[in-house]
N, C-alpha and C positions, 0 to 999 in steps of 0.2 A: 875719412868721410863715409858715412853708411850709405850702403846701395840699397836702394828701396824697391820692393816688389810687390806687386798685384798679382793673386792667383785666380784665375776664373776656370771652374769647371763645375758642370750641373750635376756630376755625382758627387755626393757629400763625402764617401767613404774615400775615393780618389784624391779630392779637393783637401782632406785633412791630411792624408799621407804624403801629398805634395808639400803642405804647409809645414809639417813636422820636418821633412828633410831640409827643406829649405832654411829653415830657421836654425839648423846646426850648424850653418856656414858661417865662418867668421866674418864679420863686418857687412852681413846681409840681415835687412830687416824687413819682414813682412808686414806691409802697411794696410793691405785690404785684400779683401776676398769677395768672390760673385759668384752666382750658381747659373747666370744664364748672360746672353750678350748683352742686352741693355743695362743690367747690373755692373758689368765690367767696364762698360763705358762711363758709368756713374762713379764707379772707384777710382779709376783713372782721373777723371776730372776733379774729384774731392782730395785725392791722396798725392796726385802728382808724381808719380813712381819713375825710377829708371829703366824698369823691366816689367812688362806684362807677360806672365805664363799663362797661355789661353788654349784651351781645348778647342777642336776645330768644330765638334758636332753639340752645339749647345742650342737650346730652345730660344726663340725670340730672335735671335741673330746669331749666324753662327761667326766662329774664331775669325776667319778669312775677312768677312764682312766687317767685324769689329776692328781689326788691324786696317783695313782699306780706309776706314773712317778716320781712325787715330792717326794714320800717316800724314793726312792733311793737317789735322788740328795739332797734332803733337809730334813733329819731325824728328825729333831728338829721342823719342822714347824706343825702345829696344824691345822687341817681341820674340818670345821663344813659343812656337806652336807644340803642344803636347797632346797627341791623339793617337787613336788607333787607326786613324784614315791617312795612311801613307801612301796612298794611290798616286800615280804619277800626275793626275790633275790638281789634286790639293798640293804637291809639292811644285808643281809648275807656278801656281798662285801665290804660294808661300815665297817661291824666290823671286817672283815679280815683284811682290810687296816689302822685300828687303829683310826678311827674316833674319834675326840674330841666330836662330837656332830651330831645330826639328827633332823632338825626340819623341820616339815611338812609346806607347803606353806597355809596349811588352819588355821595355827596357828596365834596368834595375834601378833602386833607388840612387844606387852609388852612381850611376850613369848621369841620372838627372843632377845630382849634386856637382858633377863634373862641368855638365853644361852651363850650369848658374856659374860657377866659377869662372869659366871662360869667358862667359858674357860680361861678368864683373870685372874682369882684367882688359874687356876690351876686345875681346876677340869672338869668337862664334863658333858654334857645336852643330854637329850633325850625328844622328845615330849611325852606327855602321852599317845598318842594313838599308839606309836610303841615300849613304854618301854618294855611291857610285852613279845612282840614277838621279841626282841631283847635277852631278858633272855632267852627264848626257843633256840634261836640259839646258844647263848653262852653255853648254857648246852648242846650242840649237839643234840638238838631234830631238824633234818633237813628233813622235809617231800620235797616231789618233788617240790612243790610248793616253797621252799625254794631256790632252786636251779634255778627257774623261768623257769621251764618246763611249759607248758601250757597244758591244761585238753586233747587236741589232741595229744601232746607230749607224754604225760603219757600213752593214749590208745595204740600209736604205740610201746612204749617200753616194755610196758606188753605183746603185741604181739610178739615184738623180743624176749624177754625171753623164750617165750612159743616155739620157734623153728621156727615161721615164717618167710618167705622171703619176700622181699618187694613187688613181685608180689602178693602174698597170703594176705598180709597185706592190699593192694590196695583193692583187691577182698572182704574183709570181711568189710572195711570200706566204700567203693564206692568211693574210691580216685584213681587217675592216679598214675602209678610207679614213674612218675616224681615228683609229689607232695611229695609221701611217702619217695623218696630220699632226697627232699628238707628238710622235717621234721627231718630226720635222721641226715643230717648234722648239723642242729640247735642243736638236742640232743646230738651228739657227742661234740659239742662245750661247750654246757653247763655242761656235765660231765668230760671235760678234756681228752677224748679219741679221739682214730683216727679210730677205726674199729668197726664192729658190736660186735664182740666176747669180745671187751675191754668194750664196753657198758654194755653187758649183766654183765659182771663180776664185773663192777662197780655198777650196779643196785642192784645186790645183797650185795654188799659189804656196801652200804650204806642204805640197808632197803627199798628201793623204792619199791620193788616187793617182794613176798613171794615165797619161794621154794614150789614146790608140791609134 
């Protein structure tokens, strides 16, 4: 039985290279392709593939958001992320979405083909440079970087948990209050909270900061 694949990547040269590599695999058929997030959703809806190989950073809708929507609509679809974005935040979301694979764009074509074969045969695949970090995430070792917090956001979160107000944080870090509030909005989003108090509680719960 043919293993049906859709490829989604906004860079045409990359997408064509992936298409060529996948088409050389026995029993694998590329049934569709797309250059952005909405296009990936449409291709999956039209062709009903077994596997979606999708870049994380795409216009319109990123690959992680695409996978999240498809997880609800097509729970049997398997997803392999192909991306330069192998940071811990992206890896954590990919793991949470039940990714069948995560292949770095720095990997060789042969490695991508190996990943496709593994998923076709019912397994999963992780590029060697991300495997150990995924194991850490799966084991629950989630430092602030795993949530996608930047060094500046971690600084601000630490000051917030110490009881500082935005104006005081700005004075300490030589930032405008508006800039601090923009960082706080990003922090709240990444922690999945809506207020400063909730952010402090979540930071303590996840061990992102230490109680004094």
